[in-house]
C-alpha positions in Angstrom: 14.2 -7.3 -1.8 12.1 -10.4 -1.2 8.7 -9.1 -2.3 6.9 -12.2 -0.8 7.3 -10.5 2.6 5.4 -7.4 1.4 1.7 -8.2 1.6 -0.8 -5.8 0.0 -4.5 -6.3 0.8 -6.1 -6.1 -2.7 -5.3 -6.1 -6.4 -5.3 -2.3 -6.4 -2.8 -2.1 -3.5 -0.7 -4.7 -5.3 -0.9 -2.7 -8.6 0.2 0.4 -6.7 3.1 -1.2 -4.8 4.4 -2.9 -7.9 4.2 0.2 -10.1 5.8 2.7 -7.7 8.6 0.3 -6.6 9.2 -1.2 -10.1 9.2 -4.7 -8.4 6.7 -6.5 -10.6 5.2 -9.9 -9.7 7.0 -10.1 -6.4 4.5 -9.0 -3.9 2.3 -11.4 -1.8 -1.2 -10.3 -2.8 -3.9 -11.2 -0.4 -7.6 -10.4 -0.5 -8.7 -8.2 2.4 -7.2 -6.8 5.5 -8.0 -9.8 7.6 -6.3 -12.1 5.2 -3.1 -9.9 5.2 -3.1 -10.1 9.0 -3.7 -13.9 9.0 -0.8 -14.4 6.5 1.5 -12.3 8.7 0.6 -14.2 11.9 0.6 -17.7 10.4 3.2 -17.8 7.6 5.5 -15.0 8.8 5.0 -15.3 12.6 8.7 -15.6 13.4 10.0 -13.7 10.4 9.9 -10.3 8.7 6.7 -9.1 7.0 5.1 -5.8 5.9 1.3 -5.5 5.4 0.0 -2.8 3.2 -3.7 -2.1 4.0 -6.3 0.5 3.9 -7.4 2.0 7.2 -10.8 0.3 7.6 -13.7 1.4 9.8 -13.2 -1.7 11.9 -9.7 -2.2 13.2 -8.5 -5.8 13.3 -7.5 -6.9 16.9 -3.9 -7.7 15.8 -3.4 -4.0 15.3 -3.6 -3.5 19.1 -0.1 -5.2 19.2 1.4 -2.5 17.0 2.7 0.9 17.9 2.4 3.9 15.6 6.0 4.9 14.6 5.3 7.8 12.3 2.6 9.2 10.0 2.3 11.9 7.4 -0.9 12.9 5.6 -2.3 9.6 4.2 0.4 7.2 5.3 0.7 5.5 8.8 3.5 3.2 9.7 3.1 0.7 12.6 5.6 -1.7 14.1 4.7 -4.8 16.1 5.8 -4.7 19.7 7.8 -8.0 19.5 7.9 -9.3 15.9 9.6 -7.9 12.8 6.2 -7.0 11.5 5.2 -3.7 10.0 1.9 -2.3 8.8 1.6 0.5 6.3 -1.9 1.9 6.5 -3.3 4.1 3.7 -5.9 6.5 5.1 -8.5 7.1 3.9 -8.8 4.2 1.5 -6.6 3.9 -1.6 -9.1 5.6 -4.0 -8.8 9.0 -2.2 -5.1 8.4 -1.9 -4.6 8.1 -5.7 -7.2 10.8 -6.4 -5.1 13.2 -4.3 -1.9 12.1 -6.1 -3.5 12.6 -9.6 -4.7 16.0 -8.5 -1.1 16.9 -7.3 0.3 15.8 -10.7 -2.4 17.6 -12.7 -3.9 14.4 -14.2 -7.6 14.4 -15.0 -8.5 10.7 -14.5 -11.8 11.2 -16.3 -10.4 12.7 -19.5 -7.2 10.5 -19.6 -8.5 7.2 -18.2 -12.3 7.3 -18.3 -12.5 7.0 -14.6 -15.0 8.8 -12.4 -13.8 11.3 -9.7 -16.9 10.5 -7.6 -15.5 8.4 -4.8 -18.5 6.0 -4.6 -18.5 5.4 -8.4 -14.7 5.0 -8.4 -14.8 2.6 -5.4 -17.3 0.5 -7.3 -14.8 0.1 -10.1 -11.8 -0.5 -7.9 -13.5 -3.2 -5.9 -14.3 -5.1 -9.1 -10.6 -5.5 -10.0 -9.9 -9.2 -9.4 -6.9 -10.0 -11.5 -3.7 -8.6 -13.1 -4.9 -9.5 -16.7 -8.0 -7.4 -16.5 -8.2 -4.1 -18.4 -9.0 -2.2 -15.2 -5.8 -3.4 -13.6 -3.9 -2.3 -16.7 -5.6 1.1 -16.6 -4.7 1.6 -13.0 -1.1 0.5 -13.7 -0.8 3.2 -16.4 -2.4 5.8 -14.1 -0.1 4.9 -11.2 2.9 5.1 -13.5 1.9 8.5 -14.7 1.4 9.9 -11.2 4.3 8.0 -9.5 6.2 11.2 -8.8 3.4 12.4 -6.5 4.8 13.2 -3.0 2.9 10.4 -1.1 3.6 7.9 -3.8 7.3 8.6 -3.6 7.2 8.3 0.2 5.3 5.0 0.0 7.8 3.6 -2.6 10.8 4.7 -0.5 9.2 3.2 2.6 8.5 -0.2 1.0 11.9 -0.4 -0.6 13.7 0.5 2.7 11.7 -2.1 4.7 12.1 -4.7 2.0 15.9 -4.2 1.7 16.6 -3.9 5.5 14.2 -6.5 6.9 15.8 -7.4 10.3 18.1 -4.3 10.3 15.4 -1.6 10.2 16.4 1.7 11.8 13.4 3.5 13.2 15.1 6.9 12.8 15.6 6.2 9.1 11.9 5.4 8.8 11.1 8.7 10.4 13.4 10.5 8.0 11.4 9.0 5.1 8.3 10.6 6.5 10.0 14.0 7.1 
């Protein structure tokens, strides 16, 4: 898999995608949804790319060129109408996504990692992560490893691996099977 074609929108999304796929230091980290879209349109315009973004309050105009292929709970998969571009949207934002996974796996993030469960306090911490060498990044990597067997984490990992390994030969029915 060429991880450079997988473009997560923030350090936390990068941490998550690397941890659950076991593909470290391969993804094309960008800062913000708009930057992910810009990278897809400019650098990967005529080639394969997958953006991994949170579902924001404001939709970027480029999303209007995509069609929803399939969704399940927190994950939405879109395909561009003409290019080999895919968008994986996590909704709501990643904080609620991993809180749900931690709950499913019976992990108390406050006791085990010193992280708040209040979404606003947690978001304040996650938005501060700005590099892989930070303690917070390492804490989230440990957390994501511990909860990597959560249903939606496994689904996201399988989806990223499938897209990354099949680039120009993606089978839409196989994508739907991953979500079933």
